[in-house]
Backbone as CSV, one residue per row, in Angstrom:
resi,resn,N_x,N_y,N_z,CA_x,CA_y,CA_z,C_x,C_y,C_z
1,MET,-10.957,2.810,3.268,-9.666,2.670,2.402,-8.434,2.291,3.118
2,ALA,-7.993,3.018,4.203,-6.947,2.650,5.236,-7.055,1.273,5.608
3,LEU,-8.387,0.999,6.201,-8.805,-0.494,7.053,-8.334,-1.649,5.802
4,ASN,-8.731,-1.344,4.611,-8.629,-2.410,3.716,-7.360,-2.566,3.508
5,ILE,-6.097,-1.689,3.356,-4.812,-1.625,2.940,-4.188,-2.286,4.311
6,CYS,-4.676,-1.832,5.601,-3.835,-2.332,6.922,-4.546,-4.269,6.579
7,THR,-5.507,-4.510,6.418,-5.797,-5.819,6.615,-5.231,-6.604,5.564
8,LYS,-5.379,-6.360,4.371,-4.398,-6.767,3.279,-3.177,-7.071,3.634
9,LEU,-2.078,-5.923,4.019,-0.904,-6.105,4.214,-0.503,-6.674,5.631
10,GLY,-1.515,-6.675,6.599,-1.239,-7.312,7.943,-1.351,-8.889,7.602
11,ALA,-2.425,-9.095,7.042,-2.514,-10.536,7.018,-1.525,-11.254,6.191
12,SER,-1.003,-10.830,5.200,-0.095,-11.466,4.454,1.451,-11.381,5.168
13,LEU,1.628,-10.593,5.844,2.666,-10.212,7.020,2.663,-11.284,8.231
14,LYS,1.637,-11.584,8.769,1.280,-12.317,9.771,1.538,-13.745,9.444
15,PHE,1.162,-14.223,7.847,1.179,-15.326,7.187,2.929,-15.576,7.013
16,TYR,3.547,-14.590,6.593,4.961,-14.806,6.586,5.817,-14.901,7.572
17,CYS,5.565,-14.296,8.321,6.302,-14.230,9.846,6.140,-15.735,10.460
18,HIS,4.851,-16.206,10.295,4.420,-17.407,11.037,5.278,-18.189,10.441
19,PHE,5.228,-18.581,9.184,5.721,-19.790,8.341,7.151,-19.517,7.918
20,THR,8.192,-18.628,8.203,9.344,-18.543,7.737,10.348,-18.189,8.940
21,ASN,9.578,-17.825,10.248,10.332,-17.125,11.472,11.324,-16.297,10.903
22,ASN,10.785,-15.630,10.030,11.796,-14.101,9.835,11.294,-13.333,10.727
23,THR,12.535,-12.513,11.261,12.114,-11.673,12.071,12.988,-10.163,11.549
24,ASP,13.025,-10.302,10.357,13.962,-8.726,9.689,12.781,-7.648,9.608
25,GLU,13.190,-6.693,9.734,12.356,-5.535,9.842,11.961,-5.147,8.432
26,LEU,10.608,-4.563,8.356,10.168,-4.381,7.215,9.229,-2.619,6.997
27,TRP,10.628,-2.101,6.235,10.302,-0.490,6.016,8.978,-0.289,5.193
28,VAL,8.275,0.511,5.569,7.209,0.956,4.919,7.495,2.524,4.858
29,HIS,7.131,2.970,3.475,6.725,4.609,3.492,5.638,4.818,3.338
30,ILE,5.179,5.916,3.595,3.800,6.235,3.773,3.730,7.633,3.268
31,ASP,2.779,7.489,2.044,3.260,9.275,1.387,2.094,10.140,2.102
32,PRO,2.105,11.370,1.783,1.171,12.525,2.275,-0.396,11.866,2.448
33,PHE,-0.756,11.558,1.151,-2.177,11.591,0.605,-2.484,10.124,1.490
34,SER,-1.744,9.459,1.343,-2.349,8.107,2.211,-2.428,8.375,3.489
35,ALA,-0.981,8.839,4.343,-1.459,9.330,5.517,-2.603,10.274,6.270
36,MET,-2.812,11.071,5.399,-3.764,11.501,5.577,-5.218,11.220,5.296
37,ASN,-5.390,10.146,4.822,-6.408,9.078,4.388,-6.707,7.942,5.424
38,GLY,-5.905,8.287,6.616,-5.843,7.087,7.656,-4.841,5.986,7.794
39,ILE,-4.127,6.114,6.904,-2.775,4.585,6.888,-2.264,4.783,8.465
40,SER,-1.697,5.919,8.615,-1.070,5.779,9.481,-1.669,5.683,11.023
41,ARG,-2.997,6.152,11.219,-3.747,6.093,12.121,-4.079,4.474,12.438
42,PHE,-4.649,3.712,11.697,-4.857,2.502,11.384,-3.899,1.424,11.478
43,CYS,-2.780,1.504,11.147,-1.769,0.623,10.545,-0.620,0.418,11.358
44,GLU,-0.188,1.449,11.801,1.224,1.262,12.389,1.053,0.333,13.745
45,THR,2.150,-0.688,13.611,2.245,-1.420,14.609,3.649,-1.237,15.193
46,SER,3.885,-2.283,16.213,5.120,-2.552,16.267,6.045,-3.070,15.565
47,SER,7.021,-4.014,16.036,7.890,-4.726,14.818,6.988,-5.600,14.727
48,PRO,7.590,-6.271,13.128,8.834,-5.945,12.367,8.612,-4.657,11.602
49,TRP,7.786,-3.960,11.488,6.986,-2.922,10.946,7.830,-1.355,11.374
50,ARG,8.640,-0.660,10.402,9.195,0.323,10.710,8.512,1.462,9.442
51,TYR,8.098,2.832,10.087,7.551,3.784,9.278,8.192,4.666,8.644
52,SER,8.067,5.428,7.565,8.998,6.388,6.994,7.291,7.603,6.452
53,LYS,7.450,8.703,7.156,6.395,9.750,6.491,7.147,10.951,5.869
54,GLU,8.530,10.442,5.453,9.211,11.632,4.957,8.738,12.331,3.857
55,GLU,8.761,13.518,3.697,7.916,14.085,2.485,9.070,14.822,1.531
56,GLY,8.690,15.002,0.500,9.601,15.374,-0.795,10.636,14.449,-1.421
57,ILE,10.356,13.361,-0.967,11.461,12.261,-1.774,10.616,12.153,-3.184
58,LEU,11.677,12.440,-4.251,11.491,12.241,-5.321,11.345,10.807,-5.839
59,ILE,10.516,10.559,-6.775,10.236,9.184,-7.181,11.177,8.076,-7.638
60,GLU,12.167,9.209,-8.327,13.458,8.495,-8.647,14.399,7.954,-7.612
61,GLU,14.168,8.324,-6.044,14.903,8.216,-5.002,14.314,6.966,-4.248
62,PHE,13.386,6.639,-4.649,12.787,5.512,-3.732,13.407,4.014,-3.998
63,ARG,13.907,4.041,-4.995,14.683,2.946,-5.477,16.182,2.702,-4.540
64,LEU,16.733,4.055,-4.264,17.758,3.899,-3.778,17.569,3.861,-2.161
65,ARG,16.283,3.895,-1.628,16.302,3.647,-0.242,16.047,2.183,0.191
66,ASN,15.880,1.898,1.630,15.702,0.841,1.896,14.288,0.326,2.458
67,PHE,13.434,0.814,1.523,11.872,0.316,2.045,11.408,-0.937,1.371
68,THR,10.973,-1.481,2.101,10.301,-2.908,1.600,8.946,-2.596,0.726
69,PHE,7.986,-1.593,1.611,7.106,-1.337,0.816,6.681,0.218,0.812
70,LEU,5.977,0.523,-0.020,5.691,1.936,-0.429,4.061,2.193,-0.544
71,ILE,3.596,2.926,0.257,2.315,2.920,0.237,1.993,4.548,-0.366
72,ASN,1.359,4.459,-1.739,1.170,5.895,-2.312,0.343,6.271,-3.385
73,GLU,0.420,7.138,-4.168,-0.758,7.420,-5.049,-0.286,6.885,-6.665
74,HIS,1.445,6.347,-6.508,1.578,6.014,-7.730,1.752,4.384,-8.136
75,SER,1.302,4.003,-9.352,0.979,2.524,-9.486,2.329,2.233,-9.935
76,LYS,3.496,2.702,-10.236,4.702,2.340,-11.099,5.668,3.199,-10.564
77,ILE,6.724,2.716,-9.767,8.216,3.019,-9.203,8.943,2.100,-9.676
78,GLU,10.084,2.828,-10.450,11.121,1.739,-10.622,11.619,1.152,-9.550
79,GLY,12.052,-0.361,-9.456,12.324,-1.081,-8.525,11.660,-1.478,-7.424
80,PHE,10.378,-1.447,-7.800,9.067,-1.807,-6.922,8.094,-2.495,-8.120
81,LYS,7.422,-3.423,-7.397,6.256,-4.180,-8.026,4.824,-3.531,-7.485
82,CYS,3.940,-3.336,-8.257,2.732,-3.016,-7.816,2.015,-4.356,-7.101
83,LEU,1.600,-4.454,-5.620,1.222,-5.621,-5.017,-0.564,-5.571,-5.163
84,PHE,-0.656,-4.591,-4.821,-2.339,-4.311,-4.674,-2.820,-2.786,-4.767
85,ALA,-4.008,-2.554,-5.258,-4.442,-0.973,-5.411,-5.620,-1.193,-4.571
86,VAL,-6.183,-0.019,-3.774,-7.386,-0.008,-2.889,-7.860,1.236,-3.727
87,ASN,-9.436,0.913,-3.983,-10.386,1.756,-4.420,-10.696,2.979,-3.494
88,GLY,-10.940,4.220,-4.133,-11.440,5.458,-3.246,-12.658,6.156,-4.254
89,PHE,-13.085,7.031,-3.608,-13.800,7.826,-4.049,-13.310,8.785,-5.090
90,SER,-14.036,8.429,-6.434,-13.611,9.521,-7.557,-14.534,10.669,-8.047
91,LYS,-15.945,10.047,-8.246,-17.037,11.366,-8.582,-18.203,10.689,-8.329
92,ILE,-19.186,11.575,-8.806,-20.599,11.202,-8.403,-21.227,10.914,-9.689
93,ARG,-21.940,9.838,-10.053,-22.475,9.749,-11.311,-23.948,9.780,-11.097
94,LEU,-24.854,10.911,-12.045,-26.098,10.762,-12.233,-26.869,9.739,-12.674
95,GLN,-27.909,9.035,-12.469,-28.778,7.727,-13.196,-30.225,8.035,-12.819
96,SER,-30.655,7.256,-13.932,-32.154,7.382,-13.959,-32.869,6.360,-12.800
97,GLY,-33.737,6.162,-12.288,-33.928,5.057,-11.453,-33.819,5.518,-9.953
98,PHE,-33.810,4.778,-9.044,-33.300,4.794,-7.944,-32.122,4.011,-7.510
99,PRO,-31.241,4.476,-6.804,-30.838,5.940,-6.257,-30.664,6.813,-7.253
100,PRO,-30.970,7.969,-7.385,-30.479,8.941,-8.578,-29.321,9.370,-8.657
101,ILE,-28.304,8.841,-7.706,-26.903,8.943,-8.196,-26.384,7.693,-7.263
102,SER,-25.156,7.724,-7.890,-24.043,6.860,-7.570,-22.726,7.216,-7.303
103,LEU,-21.815,6.485,-6.386,-20.563,6.652,-6.359,-19.589,5.981,-6.863
104,VAL,-18.813,6.402,-7.674,-17.810,6.002,-8.587,-16.436,6.040,-8.296
105,GLU,-16.021,4.571,-8.126,-14.572,4.738,-6.951,-13.610,4.281,-8.359
106,GLU,-12.158,4.550,-8.100,-11.247,3.867,-8.913,-9.923,3.812,-7.966
107,PRO,-8.963,3.146,-8.515,-7.594,2.703,-7.781,-7.172,4.375,-7.166
108,LYS,-7.177,4.314,-5.892,-6.354,5.632,-5.500,-5.089,5.471,-4.579
109,VAL,-4.806,4.439,-3.900,-3.512,4.215,-3.113,-3.609,2.889,-3.651
110,PHE,-1.761,2.876,-4.121,-1.260,1.678,-4.292,-0.282,1.135,-3.397
111,VAL,-0.102,-0.191,-3.461,0.617,-0.804,-2.047,1.925,-1.565,-3.014
112,LEU,3.060,-0.936,-3.454,4.394,-1.470,-3.643,5.390,-2.060,-3.214
113,GLY,5.686,-3.076,-3.504,6.750,-3.832,-2.795,8.263,-3.962,-3.585
114,ASN,9.175,-3.810,-2.868,10.825,-3.601,-3.314,10.945,-4.965,-4.016
115,ILE,11.459,-4.859,-5.189,11.598,-6.294,-6.237,12.881,-7.063,-5.405
116,LYS,13.392,-6.541,-4.748,15.009,-7.087,-3.990,14.302,-7.884,-2.441
117,SER,13.230,-7.284,-2.347,12.597,-8.193,-0.887,12.149,-9.737,-1.200
118,GLU,12.642,-10.652,-0.328,12.059,-12.094,-0.862,10.935,-11.870,0.141
119,TYR,10.601,-11.364,0.884,8.994,-11.255,0.990,8.198,-10.625,-0.012
120,VAL,8.662,-9.928,-0.891,7.592,-9.467,-1.946,7.855,-10.450,-2.931
121,PHE,9.045,-10.730,-3.013,9.189,-11.835,-4.548,8.564,-13.254,-3.913
122,ASN,8.197,-13.861,-3.260,8.111,-15.234,-2.640,6.680,-15.074,-2.746
123,ARG,5.967,-14.225,-2.447,4.454,-14.266,-2.263,3.701,-13.696,-3.658
124,ASN,2.707,-14.522,-3.686,1.654,-14.427,-4.535,0.862,-13.265,-4.265
125,TRP,0.740,-12.167,-4.986,0.241,-10.901,-4.409,-1.064,-10.886,-5.797
126,PRO,-2.028,-10.011,-5.472,-3.269,-9.778,-6.348,-2.719,-8.871,-7.928
127,GLY,-1.633,-7.770,-7.716,-1.336,-6.932,-8.672,-2.290,-5.733,-8.360
128,CYS,-2.227,-5.159,-9.700,-3.047,-3.609,-9.843,-3.668,-3.538,-11.135
129,SER,-3.738,-4.764,-11.533,-4.532,-4.518,-12.980,-6.099,-4.034,-12.754
């Protein structure tokens, strides 16, 4: 799950920086669930990324902060657009035939972008539907 998020966000950032010569810092907030699932281990790189793992931020406060991206468990937060979701394990389903079980996935982590950011606004994102 963590590597999937890193790949999608990282590839789009490289495209953006290469074609716009933009050197602005991009602030990313990583919630505890995402951090515990490896986002901070696999994704944190240097400039232009800046990271926050501050805990206890109320959902209503995110729009007042200067975050470019949120990586968290919520698909909707005021002031942010859901850019894409990454599936994770949900449950085991028993079935007849082989294999006797299957793993069921559902969206677990959402990457949201600040709607005031030109980086988020000017890019075609897959969305979270």
